[in-house]
N, C-alpha and C positions, 0 to 999 in steps of 0.2 A: 361152190366152195367158199368157205368163210375166209375173209381177209383178216390177217392179224396185224395190229398196229405194233410195230417193233421200234424200239428206240434206235436212232441212228448210231452205229458203232463209231468208236473213236478211230479215226483214220490216221495212219502213220504220216507224219510230215515228210514231204519230199526232201531228199538229201540236197544239201548245198552243192551246186556244181562248181568245181574249182579246177585250177590249172594242175597238171600232173607234177609229180615230184621231179625235181631236176637231178638227173643222174648223168649229165653230160660229161663231167670229169671222169667218172668211173668208166664210162663207155670209151672215151678217148684213150684212157690208160690201157684198156683191154684191146684196143684196135677194132672196135665194133661201131656200127652205125645205129644199132637198135638192140633192145633187150626183149626177149620173148619168154613169156611164162605160160604154162598150161597146168591147170590144177582145178581143185574143187573145194569141198566144204572145209577141209582141214589145212588148206594152204594159207599160212599166215601172211606171206609176202604178197600174194595176189589180192588178199583182202585189204592189206595196208595200202597197196597201190590204187585200188579201184573202189574200195568200200562196198564191195559186192561179193556175195557168196552164193553158190548153187550146189545142189546135190550131184548134178552131172558136171563133168569136166568142161571147162571153157578156157579161152585163151586171152592174153593181153599183150599187146605190142607197144613199146614206148621207144621213140627215137631220141637221138641226142639233141635234136632241136625242139623237142617237146611235142611232136606229133604223136598221136596215139590211136589205137583201135582196140575196143573191147568186143571180142567175138564170142557170141553166146548162142545156145540153141534157140530156135524160133519161139518156143513157149515161154522163155524167160525175158523177152524183150520188154514187155510192159513193166515188169518188176524192176528190171535193170534201169529203165528210164526214171523210175521213182527213187530207187535206193542207192544207185551208184553215184559217185562223184563225177563220173565221166559225162561230158556234154553229149546230149542225145544224138547229135549228128555224127558222133564218133563211135556210136554203138552199132555194131553190125551183127547180123545173124548168119548162120551157116547157109541159109537159103539164098542170101545175097551172092554167094559164090557157087550156087548150083550143087550143093552137097549131095542131095538125094539123087540127082542125075548121075553124079560121079560114083555113088555107091552102086547103082544099077549097072553102070558101065564097067567098073573095076571089080565088082562082086567082092569088095573088101572095104569095110567101113573105115578101118584104120588108114589104109592107103588113100581112100577118098578124103579123109580129114587132112592127111599130109598135103594133098594137092590143094585143098582149101587154104592151108597155111602158106603154101608156096604162092598162091594167087594174092593173098593178103600182103605178104612181104613185098612182092613185085609191085603191087598197087601203090604202096607207100614209098617206092623208090629206094629200097634198101639193097645194098651190096653184101654187107656182112652183118649177120645177126648173132648176138650172144645169147646163150642160155646158161642157167645155173647148173651146179654140179648134180643136183637131184632131178634134173629135167628127164623126161621119159627117154629111155635108151632107144626105144623103137622109133619115136619121132625124130630124135637126133640123127639116127642112122638113115631113116627114110628121107629126111630133108637133104642130107648129103648126097644120097643117090639121085635125088631130083635136081642136083646141081646148085643147091642153095649153100652158100658158104656159112658154116656154123662153127662158132668157137665157144669154148667153155670159159666161164668167169665166176668169181665169187659174187654172191648176191649183192647188187648195189644198194639194196634197201637195209642191209644190216646196220650200218652206221646211222642213217636217218632214223630208223626205228628206236635207236638207243636214246634219242632226245625226245622226250614226251612233251606234247602240247598241254596247255591247261585242261583242255577237254579230255585228253587221254588220262591225265592224272586223276581227274574226277571219276573216270570210269574205273580205274584201278582202285580208287578209294571205295567205290561201291562194292567191289568184290571183297575188299579188305574188311569192310563193315560186316558183310555176310559171313566171312571167315570168323570174325570175333563173336558173332552171335552163335555160330555153330560150336566154337571152342567153349563158350560159356555153358552151353547145354551139355557138352561132353564132360566138362569138369564137374558140373552140378550132378550128373549121373554118378560119377566116380565118388564124389564127396558124400553122397547119400548111401553108398555101399558100406559094408562092414565085413570083416573076416568071418568065414563060416565057423560053425561050432565044432567041427571035426578036427581042427588043428591043421588042415591041409594048406591053409594060407590063402585059399581062393576067396575072392571078394564076392559077396552076395548082395544082389539088388532086387527088391520086390520079391523076395523069397526064391530067387533063382540065381544060379552062378552068373556073375557078370562076365561077359566075354568081349573080346575086342570087336567081334562082329556086331554085337549089340550097340556098342559105342559108335561104330562106323555107321550103322543104320540111323542112329539119332543124328549124327552129323549130316548125313545125306538128307534127312527129312528137313532139318532147319535150313540147309543150303537151298533146297528146292523151294521152300517158302520165301526165300530171298532171291529168287530168280537165278540161282546158280546151280551148276552141275558139279557133282562130286567127281573130282579127277584124281583117282588113286590115292586118297587120303591115307595117311600113316597113323596107325595106333600100334605101338610096340611096348612090350612090358618085359622087365627082367633081362634075361640073356638076349632076347630079340632086340632090345633097345641098344645093345652094344654094336649093332650093325646100323649105320646111319639111315638106311632104307629098309630096315627089318620090319616085319609086320607080325602082329599077334592076332589071330582070329579066334583062338580058344580062350580059356579062362585067364582073367587078369588077377594078379596076386597082390596082397597086402605087403607092405614093407619093401616093395620093389619100384623103381622108377618107371613111369609110364610116359612115353614120348608121344605127343599128338602134333602132327604136322598136317595142316589144312591148306590146300592151294586150289581154291575154286575157280572155275571158269564161268563168267557171267553169260547166261544163255542169250542175252540180247545185245549187250555192248561188246562181247567177244574178248574182254580183257580179264586177266588173271589177278588174283591176290595171292599172298603167301605169308604164313605165320606158323610158328611152332612154340609150344609150351611143354614143359616137363613137370609132372605132378607126382605125388606119392601119397598113398593112403595107408596109415598105420604108423609103425615105428620107423624112424629114420636113422640110419647109421651116421656116425660122425664123418665117415669117408664120403658119403653121398652129399651131406650138407656142405662139406668143403668143395666138392666138385661143382655143385650148383652155384655156390658163392663165386667160384672162380669163373664159371661160364657167364654168370650175370655181370661180373666186373669186366670181363673181356668184351662182352656185348656193349656195355656202356662206353668203353674205350673206342671200340669200332665206330660207334655213332658219333662220338666227339671228334674223331679224326676225319670223318667223311665230310668233305667240303669242296667247293670248286678249286681247281688248281692242284689238288692232291692226287697222287697216282693211286691206282688200285693196290699196288704193291705196298705203299705206305700204310694204307688201312689194314691190309692183311698182316703186315709185319708188326704193326702196333698190337693187334690181337694176339699174334704168336708170342711177342715179347712179354705180354701180360701173363699169358698162361705158363710160359716157361719160367718166369719169375716166381709164379705160384707153385712151381715144382712139377709141372705136367709136361709131357712130351708133346711135340707137334710134328707133323709130317714134313715140315721145313727141314728137320734134321734126319729125315728118313724113318721116323718111328712108324710102326704098324698099329700102335694103340695111342690113345690120347686124342689130340686134335688132328684128325686124319683127312680133312677135306678143306676146300677153300672157304674163305670168310663169307662169300655171298655171290650173287649173280643178279643180272638185270631181270626185271619183270615187266611184262606187257602183253602182247598178243600171244607170246609163248611164256610159259612159267619160267623157263631158263633161256635167257637171251643176253645179248651184250648190254653192258660190259660185265666181264667176269671179275669179281672182286678177289683176285688172287695175285700171285707173284708176276705181275706184268706192269708195263709202263703206261697203260691207258690213263689219261688224265680225266678226272671227274669234271663234269660240266653241269650247269643248271639244267634241269629237265631229266637228268638221269634218275631212274627209279631202280633202286637196288635193295637187296636184302642184306642184313647183317645177322649171321647165324652161326656163331661159334658153338662148338660142342666138344664133349669129352666122352670117349668110348673105351671101356675096359671089359673084356669078355667075362671076367669073374665078378664084376660089380654091376655092370649095366651101363646105360648111356644117359647123358643129359644134353639137351640142346635147347637154345632159346633163339627165336628168330622174329624180327620185325622187318617190315618193308618201309623204306624211307625214300624221300624225294630230295635230291640235291637242289638247293636254292642258291640265290645269288650271294648269300652271306653265310651259308652253312648247310643245314639239312632240316627237313621236317619229317617227323615220324607219323606214318599213317595208322599206327597202332596206338590204342589207348589202354588196352588190357594189362593189368599188373602181372608181374612174374612171381607168382606165389607157388612155392614148391610143396609145402606140407598142407594138405587139405583135409 
């Protein structure tokens, strides 16, 4: 057999092994000795705590004094030792607790895994273990039946996750850059379209009716080229755009606002970006021009207000004040039209996470990454929304977006 000389592939650098996140205060407040998680590929908290993901469920136990165990299937041990931040001596496999023997004995894989968790908890000397509100109901009940004291608590990682490190901010910026590239491609496609000759108002691109689905496909293509996954991107036109999360898969129309909201998930660093632009192709009514101007002004006020020491309510109310002064309703006064959602939200491992930029007293801190996304929505006119993602810095904020807000294209 012929031997082929292959170039040595680029090998992933081993993860930096670090101490676990300190959740001792949260555990003491909850009356627990440790926190137990059980999840898989889409569990953001378990990834945040361990910097490890797998397609099959695995578990992580963290005590108040910083002891920890990462419990994984046997086949994942080598990868966990390379990729996770957990020190290798704290990485255990199910075979360390005789899982396969327990399956044969109990003839129930779930019960066997419960007994593995029980052994792990006992091994580390825990009396009371806390689990999150979304912990498996089966394992919660089964552990209780096995005599393990289990209590429910709010995730202790919610607040730590809201303060991003410089590395996390760089990862969000990568996703944001991908979002801008995809947004530019989408807007270019719409700008190169024109109304059809029949008077229907439908936009035509390359001799075929331009649809929301076509624009979504272009966005997905560009995101993929930038190592990002398409996560429920919004393209909405005309009446659909009057719903903040409305979508248009069919024809896009001239003279109607088109809202494009892109929030990609980076396939490798696992962090989201988020941005929105509203564009229109064709004739623009005075009413829509005024709406866009108002939203753009409110957006600028929101960014100017966002800084350390300011509450989320102050940012939200500044946006509402601006829009109300311009003659538009807000949901602050109970309106069902106009500005009918919060001003923004945190962005990170989830596209929506803490802090919520709404009527609450959360104080912004350096490292918060939030969106500023005012919008106006009227069923008989359509919707307009503008969104950027910003980082709260020690003396203000930094906008991760560079793309201008051009309405008429």
